[in-house]
C-alpha positions in Angstrom: -31.9 -17.4 34.0 -30.4 -18.7 31.0 -27.0 -20.5 31.4 -24.0 -18.4 30.3 -20.9 -19.0 28.3 -19.0 -15.9 29.0 -19.7 -13.0 31.2 -18.4 -9.4 30.4 -17.9 -6.8 32.9 -18.2 -3.3 31.6 -18.8 -1.4 34.9 -17.6 2.2 34.8 -16.9 2.5 31.0 -18.7 5.0 29.1 -19.9 5.0 25.5 -18.7 4.0 23.1 -16.4 1.8 25.1 -18.9 -0.8 26.2 -20.1 -1.5 22.7 -16.5 -1.9 21.5 -15.7 -4.3 24.2 -18.9 -6.4 23.4 -17.9 -6.6 19.6 -14.6 -7.7 20.3 -15.8 -10.4 22.8 -18.6 -11.8 20.8 -16.2 -12.1 17.8 -14.2 -14.8 19.8 -17.5 -16.7 20.5 -18.8 -19.7 18.8 -22.5 -19.4 17.3 -25.2 -20.0 19.7 -22.9 -19.0 23.0 -24.7 -17.0 25.3 -22.9 -13.8 26.7 -23.7 -11.9 30.0 -23.0 -8.5 30.0 -22.7 -6.1 33.2 -22.6 -2.4 32.9 -23.1 1.2 34.3 -23.6 3.0 30.9 -27.6 3.9 30.2 -26.8 4.2 26.6 -25.5 0.6 26.1 -29.0 -0.8 25.8 -29.9 1.3 22.8 -26.7 0.3 20.9 -26.7 -3.4 22.0 -30.5 -3.8 20.4 -29.0 -2.3 17.1 -25.8 -4.6 17.2 -27.8 -7.4 18.0 -30.4 -6.5 15.2 -27.1 -5.8 12.4 -25.2 -8.8 13.5 -27.9 -11.6 13.6 -27.4 -11.9 17.4 -30.4 -12.7 19.9 -31.2 -10.1 22.5 -32.4 -12.5 25.3 -32.8 -10.5 28.5 -32.4 -7.0 30.0 -32.5 -6.4 33.8 -31.9 -3.0 35.5 -31.0 -2.3 38.8 -30.3 1.0 40.7 -26.9 1.6 39.6 -26.5 -1.2 36.9 -27.9 -2.9 33.7 -27.5 -6.8 32.7 -28.2 -7.9 29.3 -27.6 -11.5 27.9 -27.4 -12.0 24.3 -26.9 -15.0 22.0 -24.3 -15.2 19.5 -25.9 -15.7 15.9 
């Protein structure tokens, strides 16, 4: 797994809160830094892919377990 600079726990939050928190967090990060996100909202995966594409961020990894989702992105 890639070394991360910041981790964001979004477990228990429903749309649209996860993507809003991701936007707030990544806006305070430096270009090239890695953000690891853990959440429970299934819709976040689709929204995060769109967010990364529009914002020029790299969608590096996605993992799914029984009850949570983990994403890793690099700020563009």
